[in-house]
C-alpha positions as CSV (number, residue, x, y, z in Angstrom):
1,M,-7.1,52.3,-52.4
2,V,-10.3,51.2,-50.3
3,T,-10.1,51.6,-46.8
4,I,-10.8,48.0,-45.1
5,A,-12.7,49.5,-42.1
6,A,-15.2,51.1,-44.1
7,L,-16.3,48.0,-45.7
8,P,-19.3,45.6,-44.4
9,G,-18.5,42.8,-42.6
10,G,-18.6,40.8,-39.2
11,T,-14.9,41.6,-38.4
12,S,-14.2,44.8,-39.8
13,G,-11.8,47.3,-37.9
14,I,-9.6,46.3,-35.7
15,M,-8.6,42.6,-36.9
16,S,-9.0,43.7,-40.4
17,D,-6.5,46.3,-40.1
18,K,-3.8,44.2,-38.5
19,A,-4.7,41.4,-41.4
20,L,-4.0,43.8,-43.6
21,A,-0.6,45.5,-41.9
22,L,0.4,41.5,-41.8
23,L,-0.2,41.3,-45.3
24,H,2.2,45.1,-45.8
25,A,5.0,43.4,-44.0
26,L,4.7,40.0,-45.8
27,T,5.0,41.6,-48.8
28,G,8.6,42.2,-50.0
29,P,10.7,42.9,-53.2
30,H,10.3,39.1,-53.9
31,G,6.7,38.6,-53.1
32,I,4.4,37.9,-50.5
33,R,5.6,35.7,-47.9
34,A,3.5,32.8,-46.3
35,S,4.5,33.8,-42.5
36,L,6.3,35.9,-40.4
37,S,7.7,32.8,-38.5
38,T,10.6,30.7,-40.1
39,T,9.1,27.7,-39.3
40,A,9.2,24.7,-41.7
41,N,10.2,26.8,-44.3
42,Y,6.8,29.3,-43.9
43,D,9.0,32.4,-44.5
44,A,9.4,31.1,-48.6
45,V,6.8,32.5,-51.1
46,F,4.2,29.9,-51.4
47,T,2.3,30.2,-54.7
48,R,-1.6,29.4,-53.3
49,D,-0.6,31.6,-50.0
50,A,0.6,34.6,-52.1
51,A,-2.3,34.2,-54.5
52,M,-4.5,34.2,-52.1
53,A,-3.1,37.2,-50.6
54,G,-2.8,39.3,-53.9
55,I,-6.6,38.7,-54.7
56,A,-7.6,39.7,-51.5
57,G,-5.2,43.1,-52.3
58,L,-7.2,43.7,-55.6
59,L,-10.3,43.1,-53.6
60,A,-9.3,46.0,-51.3
61,G,-8.0,48.4,-53.6
62,D,-4.3,48.0,-51.9
63,D,-1.6,49.0,-54.2
64,H,1.2,47.4,-52.2
65,I,0.3,44.0,-52.3
66,A,-1.1,43.3,-55.7
67,A,2.3,45.0,-56.5
68,G,3.5,41.9,-54.4
69,L,1.3,39.7,-56.0
70,V,3.1,40.5,-59.8
71,R,6.5,40.2,-58.3
72,T,5.5,36.9,-57.0
73,L,3.6,36.1,-60.1
74,T,7.1,37.4,-62.3
75,H,9.3,34.9,-60.2
76,L,7.0,31.8,-60.6
77,R,7.2,32.8,-64.4
78,D,10.6,33.0,-64.1
79,L,11.5,29.8,-62.1
80,Q,9.3,27.9,-64.1
81,G,10.3,24.1,-65.0
82,S,11.0,23.2,-68.5
83,E,7.6,21.5,-68.6
84,G,5.6,24.1,-67.6
85,Q,5.7,23.4,-63.3
86,I,5.0,26.1,-61.3
87,A,7.0,25.8,-57.8
88,S,5.3,25.0,-55.1
89,N,7.3,27.4,-53.0
90,Y,10.7,29.7,-53.7
91,L,13.0,31.7,-51.3
92,I,15.3,34.4,-52.7
93,R,18.7,34.0,-50.9
94,A,20.5,37.0,-49.6
95,D,23.3,36.1,-52.4
96,G,19.9,36.6,-54.6
97,H,20.0,32.6,-55.8
98,P,16.8,31.3,-55.8
99,R,15.9,28.2,-53.4
100,V,13.1,26.5,-55.3
101,S,10.7,23.7,-54.1
102,F,8.0,22.0,-56.8
103,G,7.5,19.3,-53.9
104,T,8.9,17.4,-51.8
105,L,6.7,14.0,-50.9
106,A,4.0,14.9,-54.0
107,P,3.7,17.5,-56.7
108,R,1.8,20.2,-55.8
109,I,-0.8,20.6,-58.3
110,D,-2.6,23.1,-56.7
111,A,0.4,25.5,-57.7
112,T,-0.1,25.7,-61.4
113,T,-3.6,26.6,-61.3
114,W,-3.4,29.1,-58.8
115,Y,-0.3,30.5,-60.6
116,L,-3.3,30.5,-63.8
117,V,-5.8,32.4,-61.6
118,G,-3.5,35.0,-59.7
119,I,-2.4,36.1,-63.7
120,A,-6.1,36.0,-64.6
121,L,-7.5,38.2,-62.1
122,A,-4.4,40.3,-62.0
123,A,-4.8,41.5,-65.5
124,R,-8.2,42.5,-65.1
125,P,-8.1,45.6,-63.6
126,G,-4.5,46.7,-65.1
127,V,-2.4,45.5,-62.3
128,L,-0.4,43.3,-64.7
129,D,0.0,43.0,-68.4
130,P,-0.2,39.6,-69.4
131,D,1.1,39.6,-72.6
132,P,4.8,38.3,-71.3
133,F,2.7,35.7,-69.3
134,R,1.2,34.1,-72.7
135,E,3.7,31.3,-73.0
136,S,4.3,30.6,-69.3
137,A,0.1,30.1,-69.2
138,R,0.4,28.1,-72.6
139,L,2.8,25.5,-70.6
140,V,0.9,25.2,-67.5
141,V,-2.3,24.4,-69.7
142,R,-0.4,21.9,-71.8
143,L,1.4,20.3,-68.2
144,L,-2.4,20.4,-66.6
145,D,-3.7,18.5,-70.4
146,A,-0.5,15.8,-69.8
147,L,-1.9,15.1,-66.4
148,E,-5.3,14.0,-67.7
149,Y,-3.7,11.3,-69.7
150,N,-7.3,10.1,-71.0
151,G,-8.8,12.7,-72.3
152,R,-11.9,12.0,-69.5
153,H,-11.6,16.2,-68.6
154,L,-10.2,15.1,-64.5
155,I,-6.6,15.2,-63.8
156,Y,-5.3,12.7,-61.1
157,V,-3.7,14.1,-58.0
158,P,-1.0,12.0,-55.6
159,V,-1.8,12.0,-52.1
160,G,-0.3,15.3,-50.4
161,G,-0.5,16.9,-53.8
162,N,-2.7,19.9,-53.2
163,W,-3.0,22.5,-49.9
164,A,-4.5,19.5,-47.7
165,D,-0.4,18.1,-48.3
166,E,-1.0,16.0,-45.3
167,Y,-4.4,15.0,-45.4
168,I,-5.3,11.4,-47.3
169,Y,-7.0,11.6,-49.9
170,D,-6.0,10.9,-53.5
171,G,-7.4,10.0,-56.9
172,Y,-9.8,12.5,-58.9
173,I,-9.8,15.4,-56.1
174,L,-13.1,17.6,-56.3
175,Y,-10.8,20.8,-55.3
176,D,-8.2,20.2,-57.6
177,Q,-10.8,20.3,-60.7
178,V,-12.6,23.2,-59.5
179,L,-9.7,25.4,-59.9
180,R,-8.6,23.8,-63.1
181,A,-11.8,24.8,-64.2
182,W,-11.8,28.3,-63.3
183,A,-8.3,28.9,-64.0
184,L,-8.8,28.1,-67.6
185,R,-11.8,29.6,-68.0
186,L,-10.4,33.3,-66.5
187,T,-7.1,32.7,-68.8
188,G,-9.4,31.7,-71.8
189,E,-11.1,34.7,-71.7
190,T,-7.5,37.1,-70.7
191,F,-5.5,35.2,-73.5
192,G,-8.7,35.2,-76.0
193,E,-8.0,31.2,-76.1
194,T,-11.4,30.2,-76.8
195,A,-10.6,26.5,-76.8
196,W,-9.3,26.6,-72.5
197,G,-12.6,28.0,-72.3
198,D,-14.4,25.3,-74.0
199,K,-12.0,22.7,-71.9
200,A,-13.5,24.5,-69.0
201,E,-16.9,23.9,-69.7
202,Q,-16.4,19.8,-70.2
203,I,-14.5,19.9,-67.2
204,E,-17.7,21.6,-65.2
205,L,-19.9,19.1,-66.6
206,A,-17.3,16.2,-65.6
207,I,-17.7,17.7,-62.3
208,E,-21.8,17.7,-62.4
209,E,-21.4,14.4,-63.2
210,R,-19.0,12.6,-61.3
211,Y,-19.1,14.2,-57.8
212,W,-22.9,14.0,-57.4
213,P,-23.5,10.6,-57.8
214,R,-26.8,9.5,-59.7
215,G,-29.5,7.9,-57.9
216,E,-28.6,10.1,-54.5
217,A,-31.3,12.2,-54.5
218,D,-30.5,12.8,-51.2
219,R,-26.7,14.0,-51.0
220,R,-26.1,17.2,-49.4
221,Y,-22.5,17.9,-50.6
222,P,-20.1,16.6,-53.6
223,L,-17.6,13.7,-53.1
224,A,-14.4,15.0,-51.8
225,A,-12.0,12.7,-54.2
226,F,-12.4,8.9,-55.9
227,T,-10.1,6.4,-57.1
228,P,-10.6,3.4,-59.2
229,T,-10.9,1.5,-55.9
230,V,-11.9,4.5,-53.1
231,T,-15.0,6.8,-53.3
232,H,-13.5,9.8,-50.3
233,D,-17.1,10.8,-49.2
234,V,-16.1,13.5,-46.9
235,F,-17.1,17.2,-46.9
236,D,-14.7,19.3,-48.2
237,L,-14.9,22.9,-47.4
238,A,-12.3,24.9,-49.8
239,A,-14.1,22.6,-52.9
240,C,-17.5,23.9,-52.0
241,S,-16.6,27.5,-51.2
242,L,-14.5,27.5,-54.6
243,L,-17.1,25.8,-56.5
244,A,-19.2,28.5,-55.2
245,V,-17.3,31.6,-56.4
246,A,-16.2,30.1,-59.3
247,G,-19.9,29.6,-60.4
248,I,-19.7,25.8,-61.2
249,A,-22.6,23.6,-61.2
250,R,-25.1,26.4,-59.8
251,R,-28.0,23.8,-58.7
252,L,-25.7,21.4,-56.8
253,T,-23.4,23.8,-55.2
254,G,-26.3,25.8,-53.8
255,I,-27.5,22.5,-52.3
256,A,-24.1,22.2,-50.7
257,L,-24.2,25.8,-49.0
258,D,-27.4,25.2,-47.5
259,W,-26.3,22.1,-46.2
260,I,-23.4,24.1,-44.5
261,D,-25.6,26.9,-43.3
262,E,-27.9,24.2,-42.3
263,R,-25.3,21.6,-40.1
264,F,-23.0,24.3,-39.1
265,L,-23.7,27.8,-39.2
266,S,-27.3,28.0,-38.1
267,R,-26.0,25.9,-34.9
268,S,-23.3,28.4,-34.3
269,E,-20.6,26.0,-35.3
270,L,-17.9,26.9,-38.0
271,P,-17.3,24.9,-40.9
272,P,-14.4,22.8,-40.5
273,A,-11.4,22.3,-43.5
274,F,-12.8,18.1,-43.6
275,H,-16.0,16.3,-41.9
276,P,-16.4,14.1,-40.3
277,V,-12.8,14.2,-38.4
278,I,-10.5,11.0,-38.3
279,G,-10.7,9.5,-35.3
280,E,-8.1,7.1,-33.4
281,T,-10.7,3.9,-33.8
282,H,-11.2,4.7,-37.9
283,P,-9.8,2.6,-40.2
284,S,-7.9,5.7,-42.3
285,W,-6.1,6.6,-38.5
286,P,-2.8,4.3,-39.3
287,A,-2.1,6.1,-42.7
288,L,-2.9,9.2,-41.4
289,T,-0.4,9.0,-38.9
290,R,2.5,7.8,-40.8
291,Y,1.9,10.5,-43.6
292,H,3.7,13.7,-42.5
293,L,6.2,15.4,-43.7
294,H,8.5,17.1,-40.3
295,E,5.6,15.9,-37.6
296,F,2.6,14.8,-36.7
297,R,-0.3,17.4,-36.9
298,N,-3.6,15.6,-37.7
299,R,-4.8,14.7,-34.5
300,P,-8.6,14.8,-34.1
301,H,-10.3,18.4,-35.0
302,E,-6.6,19.4,-35.4
303,Y,-4.9,20.9,-38.6
304,H,-6.7,19.3,-41.6
305,N,-8.5,16.5,-39.7
306,G,-10.9,18.7,-38.4
307,G,-9.1,22.2,-38.0
308,I,-11.2,25.2,-38.9
309,W,-9.2,27.3,-41.6
310,P,-9.7,31.1,-41.7
311,I,-8.7,30.8,-45.2
312,W,-11.6,28.9,-46.1
313,L,-14.2,31.1,-43.8
314,G,-13.3,34.0,-46.1
315,W,-13.8,31.9,-49.2
316,L,-16.9,30.7,-48.1
317,A,-18.2,34.1,-47.8
318,L,-17.0,35.2,-51.0
319,G,-19.0,32.1,-52.4
320,L,-22.0,32.9,-50.3
321,A,-22.4,36.5,-51.3
322,R,-21.8,35.5,-55.1
323,S,-24.7,32.9,-54.5
324,D,-26.7,35.5,-53.1
325,R,-27.2,34.1,-49.3
326,P,-26.9,37.5,-47.1
327,A,-28.1,35.5,-44.2
328,P,-25.7,32.7,-43.9
329,L,-23.8,35.2,-45.1
330,G,-24.4,37.3,-42.3
331,R,-24.1,34.3,-39.5
332,L,-20.7,33.2,-40.4
333,R,-19.5,36.8,-40.2
334,T,-21.0,36.9,-36.5
335,L,-19.4,33.8,-35.6
336,V,-16.2,34.5,-37.0
337,S,-16.1,38.2,-35.3
338,E,-17.0,36.3,-31.9
339,H,-14.7,33.7,-31.7
340,V,-11.8,36.1,-33.0
341,R,-12.9,38.3,-30.2
342,S,-12.9,35.6,-27.3
343,L,-9.8,34.6,-27.6
344,E,-6.8,35.6,-25.3
345,T,-4.6,36.1,-28.3
346,F,-5.0,35.4,-32.2
347,A,-2.1,35.9,-33.9
348,F,-3.7,35.0,-37.4
349,D,-2.3,31.5,-36.6
350,E,-2.9,28.8,-39.0
351,Y,-6.1,27.2,-37.9
352,L,-8.6,26.9,-34.8
353,H,-9.2,23.3,-33.4
354,G,-12.7,22.2,-34.5
355,A,-13.7,21.6,-30.8
356,T,-12.1,24.2,-28.8
357,G,-11.7,26.5,-30.9
358,A,-7.8,26.8,-29.7
359,P,-5.9,28.7,-32.0
360,G,-3.0,26.1,-33.6
361,G,0.0,25.6,-35.9
362,V,1.4,28.4,-37.1
363,S,1.1,31.9,-36.7
364,H,1.5,35.0,-38.4
365,M,-0.2,33.7,-41.2
366,A,-0.9,35.4,-44.3
367,Y,-3.5,32.5,-44.9
368,S,-5.4,33.6,-42.1
369,A,-5.0,37.4,-42.8
370,T,-6.2,36.8,-46.1
371,G,-9.5,34.8,-44.6
372,L,-10.3,37.8,-42.4
373,L,-10.1,40.3,-45.2
374,L,-12.2,38.1,-47.4
375,L,-14.7,37.7,-45.3
376,D,-14.6,41.7,-44.9
377,L,-14.8,42.4,-48.5
378,A,-17.3,39.3,-49.5
379,G,-20.3,41.3,-51.4
380,S,-18.8,44.2,-51.7
381,E,-18.8,46.5,-55.5
382,A,-14.8,45.5,-55.8
383,Q,-15.8,41.2,-55.5
384,T,-18.0,41.6,-59.3
385,R,-15.1,43.5,-60.5
386,V,-12.7,41.3,-59.8
387,F,-14.5,37.9,-60.5
388,G,-16.9,39.4,-62.7
389,A,-20.7,38.9,-62.7
């Protein structure tokens, strides 16, 4: 087992030890829970949260968290819908019966892709035997093909259909295309399905063509999404970070990473989940205020609307390391370390306020603990072992 504090990074030491301890506390017999909090169902096992936490466990060489990932994936397989759907989250009740959700206001499409990524990455070091997951993975791939529908290599995602479940973008969302291409490439290798790898290449070509519009030579980051009538020309940190980790559209992704450094890191600012912020005079403000599940959380610089999410800072760190950008990676680590240490309390809160830096959202989140671990693990030998060269 690798000791986290011994790895290079800007948050190593106490915070990394606490992050690892929190993930251990959240890892139980039924998988990796989203939070110690019981607010708004956060004590359930969320597919994307658990998959990311499990990947951090693989990078850290932590057997306990890795085993939690395998239990999560096994439950998701056993709870899979008849058309191949993967649950957004589940909770095993005291009587042993599961409570399963495939999405409330909208289906969570990225549950399917994070499930595939989790299977493939857990299989690489031999933590998981992929054979019992072969048919389940095939059903997911078929479902994603059906969602594509028109044979143009991109899937259409409804509002609230991925991690940013209260942000108002929809259509051909880049984040989901990247995850699908990465998942197909990884699982194609895992199961010896060359057709899946071929499909991944077609999706990657479509990403290069559609998200960096031709004739915009000065564009610094890709479109976040588009529909037949609307172009969502905003910066999406999750999409850009995952592009870099997956190694998709390397030249164009490099332009986006350089812009992140110039616009944020070099100015001693941490990049938010989405930029720019939707303010009260923005034409999208009324729609944003109406779209929420429990209560409105997207005030300017909060939650998805310009909030700073540790989980995506962690994936950004991995992307910078895989793109051989040590200087901005160092700046990112220093900024996160200084900011966390400046807070009176930091309980692995969901996000930080984009203007004040104050912690917000639900506390004791696997998401945030995972982000800090990824910041430390970026560039380690384990990164190549888990993700490949």
